[in-house]
C-alpha positions in Angstrom: -66.3 -129.5 87.5 -63.1 -127.5 87.4 -61.4 -125.3 89.9 -58.6 -122.7 89.6 -55.3 -123.0 91.5 -52.8 -120.2 91.6 -49.8 -121.3 89.6 -47.9 -117.9 89.4 -48.7 -115.0 91.8 -49.0 -111.4 90.7 -45.7 -110.7 92.4 -44.0 -113.6 90.4 -45.5 -112.2 87.2 -44.3 -108.7 87.9 -40.8 -109.9 88.5 -40.8 -111.9 85.3 -42.2 -109.0 83.3 -39.4 -106.7 84.7 -36.8 -109.3 83.7 -38.2 -109.9 80.2 -38.5 -106.1 79.6 -34.8 -105.7 80.7 -33.8 -108.4 78.3 -35.8 -106.9 75.5 -34.2 -103.5 76.2 -30.7 -105.0 76.1 -31.3 -106.8 72.8 -33.2 -104.0 71.0 -32.0 -100.8 72.5 -32.1 -97.9 70.1 -34.0 -99.9 67.5 -37.3 -99.0 65.9 -39.7 -101.4 67.6 -43.3 -102.4 66.8 -44.9 -104.5 69.6 -47.8 -106.5 68.2 -50.2 -108.1 70.7 -52.4 -111.0 69.6 -55.7 -110.3 71.3 -57.1 -110.9 73.7 -54.8 -113.0 75.8 -51.6 -110.9 75.6 -53.1 -107.4 76.1 -52.2 -107.2 79.7 -48.7 -108.4 78.9 -48.5 -105.6 76.3 -49.6 -103.0 78.9 -47.1 -104.2 81.5 -44.2 -104.4 79.1 -45.0 -101.0 77.5 -44.5 -99.4 81.0 -41.1 -101.1 81.4 -39.4 -101.0 78.0 -37.3 -97.9 77.6 -37.3 -96.0 74.4 -40.2 -95.4 72.1 -42.1 -98.0 70.3 -45.6 -98.5 68.8 -48.2 -100.8 70.3 -50.3 -102.6 67.7 -53.0 -105.3 68.0 -54.4 -108.1 65.9 -57.1 -110.6 66.6 -56.9 -114.2 65.5 -60.0 -116.3 65.7 -61.4 -119.5 64.3 -63.9 -119.1 61.5 -67.2 -120.3 62.8 -67.9 -123.9 61.7 -64.4 -124.4 60.3 -62.0 -126.2 62.6 -58.7 -125.3 60.9 -59.5 -122.0 59.3 -58.4 -118.8 61.0 -59.4 -115.2 60.4 -56.8 -112.5 61.3 -58.1 -109.0 61.9 -55.6 -106.2 62.1 -57.2 -103.7 64.4 -55.1 -100.8 63.0 -53.1 -100.3 59.9 -49.4 -100.4 60.7 -46.1 -100.9 58.9 -43.2 -103.1 60.0 -40.8 -102.4 57.2 -37.2 -102.0 58.5 -38.4 -102.3 62.1 -37.9 -104.9 64.8 -41.2 -106.6 65.7 -42.0 -108.1 69.0 -45.0 -110.5 68.6 -46.8 -111.1 71.9 -48.9 -114.2 72.6 -50.6 -115.5 75.7 -49.8 -119.2 75.3 -47.5 -120.6 72.6 -48.8 -124.1 72.0 -48.2 -125.7 68.5 -46.5 -122.6 67.1 -48.6 -122.8 63.9 -50.3 -119.4 64.3 -47.1 -117.8 65.4 -45.2 -119.2 62.4 -47.8 -118.0 60.0 -47.9 -114.5 61.5 -44.1 -114.3 61.6 -43.9 -115.3 57.9 -46.4 -112.6 57.1 -44.5 -109.9 59.0 -41.2 -111.0 57.4 -42.9 -110.7 53.9 -43.8 -107.1 54.9 -40.2 -106.2 55.4 -39.7 -106.6 59.2 -36.0 -106.3 60.1 -36.4 -108.9 62.8 -39.1 -110.7 64.6 -39.1 -111.9 68.2 -41.8 -113.9 69.9 -42.8 -113.2 73.5 -45.2 -115.4 75.5 -46.8 -115.4 78.9 -46.7 -119.2 78.9 -44.5 -121.3 76.6 -45.5 -125.0 76.0 -42.5 -126.2 73.9 -43.6 -129.9 74.1 -46.8 -129.1 72.2 -45.0 -127.7 69.1 -46.0 -128.8 65.6 -44.0 -125.9 64.0 -40.4 -125.0 64.3 -40.7 -121.9 66.4 -39.5 -120.9 69.8 -40.4 -118.1 72.2 -37.5 -115.7 72.4 -38.9 -114.3 75.6 -41.4 -116.0 78.0 -42.6 -115.3 81.5 -43.1 -119.0 82.3 -42.6 -122.4 80.6 -45.2 -125.1 81.2 -43.4 -128.4 80.3 -46.3 -130.4 81.7 -49.0 -128.7 79.7 -52.0 -127.4 81.5 -54.8 -124.9 80.9 -54.3 -121.5 82.3 -56.5 -118.5 83.2 -55.9 -115.0 84.6 -53.5 -112.2 83.6 -55.4 -111.7 80.4 -56.0 -115.3 79.6 -59.6 -116.6 79.6 -61.0 -120.0 80.4 -64.5 -120.5 79.0 -64.7 -116.7 78.4 -64.0 -115.9 82.1 -61.2 -115.1 84.5 -59.0 -112.9 82.3 -59.2 -110.2 85.0 -57.5 -112.2 87.7 -54.1 -110.8 88.6 -52.5 -114.2 89.2 -52.1 -117.0 86.6 -54.2 -119.9 87.6 -54.1 -123.5 86.4 -57.5 -125.0 85.6 -57.6 -128.4 87.3 -60.4 -131.0 87.6 -62.1 -131.4 90.9 -60.9 -134.4 92.8 
């Protein structure tokens, strides 16, 4: 049996979103920006950042999922057609683990002519990296690992609606 423990409160999340949005504004002010959310986990982050980043930008979404029955094969579904040529791209992810998916997507966006690509994450787990990628912007870093739920992130298909970020821990 597992239980959820609040790791980051809604207030802490709001403060970090405000700080990250300010940093993004400072770095990309006046630039054509395309924010790309990897569904489903970063959709709430996209909504919160979109209300805090100044200037106009487009919000785009893509879905990455494992092909049923294949452990290492991913399918990427672009929910809308969009262009990144000569634009700055902000790729949003819920948790950056190994960096493999992020590296692949960033390479694809570069090949489509993106001027620059930044990676933003709700949770960054740099110790789990298998690819040479780092989150340019993150709300929180989880050096000890952990499984998280809430603020858009699901655990066993549930808990994404929770306003806080919870760590999933085994019952003692």
